[in-house]
N, C-alpha and C positions, 0 to 999 in steps of 0.2 A: 811441519807446523806443530807447534806445541799444543797438546790437548787442552790445557787450561786456556790458552788464547782462543782456541776453537770454540770453547763454550760461550764466549762473548760475541761471537760473530753470528749474525742472523742466517737463517737458511737461504734467504734471498741473496745475501752477500756471498755465501759459499757458492751458489749457482753462478753468480757473476765472476767469481774468482776462477771457477772451473772453465767458464767460457773464454777466459783470457789466458788459459794454459796451466793453471794450478791443479794438477791431478790429485793432490792430497785432499782437495775440497770434497771430492766424491766420497772419499773414505770417511770423512767426518759426517757427511749426510747419511751414509750407510750406517754408521754407528748410532746416530740419533734415531733412525727410523726402522731399522730391521725388526726389532722386537715389537714395535707398535704395529707394523704391517703384518707381522706374523700373528699377533693377537687378533687383528681384524680378520685375517684369513681363517683363524681357528674358530671365530664366531660363526663362520659359514660351514666349515667342514667337520668340526668336532674331532679332528684327527691331527695330532701334533706333527707327525711326519709330513702329511699332506700340506698342512699349513706352512711348515718350514719350506717345502719345495715351492709352493705358490709364492711365498714372500720373496724367495730368491728370484723367481721368474719376474715378479712385479718390479723389483728394484732394478733388475737388468733392463727391463722394458722401459722404465722411467728414465734411467740414466742414458739409454740410447736415444731417447726422445727429449732430453733435457733442453735442447735448443728451441723446442716449441714452448717452453715455459716462458711466458712474457711478463709475469708478475701482476696480472690483473686480479689474482687471488693469492692467498698465501701458498707457499710451496707445499705445506702439509695438506691443504685442501686439494691442490692439484694432484698430489701423490695419492691421496685416498680415493679420489675419483678413479684414477687408473687402477688402484687395488680393487675397488668395488666392481668396476666393469670387468676386470680380469677374472675375479672370483665368480661373478655371475655367468660369464661365458663358459668357464670351466665346469661349473655346476650344471648348466644347461646341457653340456655335452654328456655328462655322466649321470645326471638325474640323482645326485647324491646330496640332497639338501637336508639340513637340520636347522629349523627355525625357532626352536624353543626359546632360547635366550633373546633373540631379536624380537619375537612377538611380545615377550614380557616387557622388554625395554621400551619398545615403540608402539605397542598396542596395534600391531599390524594384523589386519584381516584375521582376527581370531577364529572366525567361523569358516574362513575360505580355504579349502584345500588346494586351490588353483595356484600352482607354483609360479606360473608366468605372471599372474597378477601381483604376487608378492615381490617378485624380482623387479617388475616395472615400478612398483612402489618404492623399492630400495633405490633404484636409479634416479627417480624423481626426487627423492629425499636428498640424495647426495648433490644433485643439481641445485636444489633449493638452498642447501647449506653454503654452496659456493656463492650463489647470488646474495645471500644474506651478508656475506663478508664484504660485499661491494657497496653496501649502504652504510650510513653513519652508525656509529656505535649506539647512539641514543635510539635511533629508529629500530635497529636490530634488537636491542634490549626490550623495547616496547612491544614489538611483534612477538618475540619469544615468550615474554611474560603473558601476553594475552592469549596466544594460540597454542603454545606448547605447554605452558604451566597453568592455563585456564584462569588467569587473574580476571576478576570482574573490573568494571569501570571504576568502582569504588576503591578496589585494591590498587589500581593504577593511579588513581588520584592521590592516594597516600604515598605510594612509591615515588612519584614524580613531583609531588606537592603542586598539583595543578587542579583547576576546577574540571567538572565533568565535560563541559563543551570543549575545553582545550585538549583533554585526553582524546576525545572522539575525533577532533580535527587532526591531531597528530597521527592517530591510528589510520585515518583515511589517507593522509599524505604518505605515510610509510607503506601502506598497502599499494597505493598508486605507483610508488617508486619500484616496488617489487614486481608489480604487473608489467611495467615498462621493461624492466630488465629481463623478465621471463619471455615477454613477447619478442624482444630483440634477439634473444638466444634462439627462439623458434624460427624467426626469420632467417638468421644466419645459418641454421641447420638446413633450411629449405633451399638455400642458394647453392 
């Protein structure tokens, strides 16, 4: 497969090509994601060699489970959930955690030394990111601006060119959609 042609194919198309027998599709996915996964691992370990090894393990794990990728979320989200869970599992084993940059980026439990609470928060955040991808782009943008970027109702009115009651109604509907998706996931996990 020509590398230039591969740059126009989506991740999901590459997964489907692999499932139908195109072995080169995995190579393209590996090229696209190895450095991104390694950087994710480095944010946990702060050790280049360990991040490299973890990234290798994660990609092998993901590629052996690629048949479980159903396309309900983007391939990258699916892969990064595997990466996050793998890193958390490894870090729990070795208790070798460095949270400085994560805390600064996400304002995680700045005062809490409890590693398990931070790891649980990371896992929940990754799950939330996957569920956000399952709602409409407009709902996702609205929720992210309100709750991640702390936009006021007035700011949202200007951004979406709506009156205050319309913004509040859309926020309520978007939150409801997310609650339904999160509750459905909890129900599926309990089964």
